[in-house]
C-alpha positions as CSV (number, residue, x, y, z in Angstrom):
1,M,20.6,-14.2,9.7
2,N,20.6,-10.4,9.4
3,R,18.3,-10.6,6.4
4,M,15.8,-12.8,8.3
5,R,15.9,-10.4,11.3
6,N,15.4,-7.4,9.0
7,T,12.5,-9.1,7.3
8,L,10.9,-9.9,10.7
9,V,11.4,-6.3,11.8
10,C,9.8,-5.0,8.6
11,L,6.9,-7.4,8.9
12,S,6.4,-6.4,12.5
13,L,6.4,-2.7,11.6
14,S,4.0,-3.3,8.8
15,F,1.7,-5.2,11.1
16,V,1.8,-2.4,13.7
17,T,1.1,0.2,11.0
18,L,-1.8,-1.8,9.7
19,C,-3.3,-2.3,13.1
20,M,-3.0,1.4,13.8
21,L,-4.7,2.2,10.5
22,S,-7.4,-0.4,11.1
23,C,-8.0,0.3,14.8
24,H,-7.3,4.0,15.2
25,K,-10.5,6.1,15.0
26,T,-12.3,3.6,12.8
27,E,-15.5,3.8,14.7
28,G,-18.0,5.8,12.7
29,Q,-15.8,5.9,9.6
30,K,-17.1,4.6,6.4
31,P,-15.4,1.5,4.8
32,E,-14.5,3.5,1.7
33,E,-12.7,6.1,3.8
34,L,-10.7,3.4,5.4
35,A,-9.9,1.8,2.0
36,G,-8.7,5.1,0.6
37,R,-6.6,6.0,3.7
38,T,-5.0,2.5,3.7
39,A,-4.2,2.6,0.0
40,K,-2.6,6.0,0.5
41,A,-0.5,4.6,3.4
42,Y,0.8,1.8,1.2
43,Y,1.8,4.3,-1.5
44,D,3.4,6.5,1.1
45,Y,5.7,3.5,1.8
46,L,7.0,3.9,-1.8
47,I,7.9,7.6,-1.1
48,E,9.7,6.5,2.1
49,G,11.6,3.7,0.3
50,K,9.9,1.1,2.4
51,Y,9.5,-1.4,-0.5
52,E,9.0,-4.4,1.8
53,A,6.1,-2.7,3.6
54,Y,4.5,-1.6,0.2
55,T,4.8,-5.2,-1.0
56,D,3.3,-6.6,2.1
57,G,0.3,-4.4,1.4
58,F,-0.8,-6.7,-1.4
59,Y,-3.3,-9.4,-0.6
60,Q,-1.8,-12.9,-1.1
61,P,-4.5,-15.5,-0.5
62,D,-1.8,-18.2,0.3
63,S,1.6,-17.9,1.7
64,I,4.3,-17.2,-0.9
65,P,7.8,-18.5,-1.1
66,G,10.5,-16.1,0.1
67,S,12.1,-15.9,-3.4
68,Y,8.8,-14.7,-4.9
69,R,8.4,-12.1,-2.1
70,E,11.9,-10.9,-2.9
71,Q,11.0,-10.5,-6.6
72,L,7.9,-8.5,-5.6
73,I,10.1,-6.2,-3.6
74,V,12.5,-5.8,-6.6
75,N,9.4,-5.0,-8.7
76,A,8.4,-2.3,-6.2
77,K,11.9,-0.8,-6.4
78,Q,11.8,-0.8,-10.2
79,Y,8.4,0.9,-10.1
80,A,9.8,3.6,-7.9
81,A,12.9,3.9,-10.1
82,Q,10.7,4.3,-13.2
83,M,8.7,7.1,-11.5
84,K,11.9,8.8,-10.6
85,E,13.2,8.5,-14.2
86,D,9.9,9.7,-15.7
87,H,8.9,12.4,-13.2
88,G,11.8,12.9,-10.8
89,G,10.1,10.6,-8.3
90,L,6.9,10.6,-6.3
91,A,6.4,13.6,-4.0
92,A,3.0,13.0,-2.4
93,V,-0.1,10.9,-2.6
94,K,-3.6,12.2,-2.1
95,V,-6.9,10.3,-1.8
96,A,-9.3,11.5,-4.5
97,G,-12.1,9.2,-3.3
98,A,-12.9,5.6,-2.7
99,K,-15.8,3.1,-3.1
100,A,-16.5,0.0,-1.1
101,D,-18.7,-3.0,-1.6
102,T,-19.1,-4.3,1.9
103,A,-21.1,-7.4,0.8
104,R,-18.2,-8.5,-1.4
105,H,-15.4,-7.2,0.8
106,T,-13.9,-5.2,-2.1
107,G,-13.3,-1.6,-2.9
108,H,-11.5,0.8,-5.1
109,A,-9.3,3.7,-3.9
110,F,-8.8,6.6,-6.2
111,L,-5.4,8.1,-5.6
112,V,-3.7,11.1,-7.1
113,L,0.1,10.6,-7.5
114,C,1.9,13.9,-7.3
115,F,5.3,13.8,-8.9
116,K,8.3,16.0,-8.2
117,D,8.1,17.5,-11.7
118,S,4.6,18.9,-10.8
119,T,2.7,16.5,-12.9
120,K,-0.2,14.4,-11.4
121,E,-1.7,11.1,-12.3
122,E,-4.9,9.6,-10.9
123,I,-4.8,5.9,-10.4
124,V,-7.4,3.3,-9.2
125,V,-6.2,0.8,-6.6
126,P,-8.4,-2.3,-6.3
127,M,-8.7,-3.2,-2.6
128,A,-9.8,-6.3,-0.7
129,L,-11.1,-6.4,2.9
130,V,-9.3,-9.3,4.5
131,E,-10.0,-10.1,8.2
132,G,-10.8,-6.5,8.9
133,N,-7.8,-5.0,7.1
134,W,-7.8,-3.4,3.7
135,M,-5.2,-4.7,1.3
136,M,-4.3,-3.9,-2.3
137,K,-5.2,-6.5,-4.9
């Protein structure tokens, strides 16, 4: 019962965060700026240890079984653990740029992962615009 309540709280917080990202000062902002900021927010969840929120940032066209979602959360934890082992952990995430194809509802966010050992890595995060919200693919 606790687990279900925690999941619901996490989903609620994720939804509120996404609404804030999607609705807060979005007028006049370019779609690529929103895609980049949203991708950064999802990676910030990794820094904060909010693996459920990070996992919920991935677009799933259909509902997924709870056991599969749990495995995705485990994968996020392992990803963070690997970054910690290799580089001391993730210290910050910066948006280097983004592109959006509004006709296809897709985009790419270019993020710079700044690690605690002072190394940096640029990654490309494929994004999808789903019902007005940017999500990772």
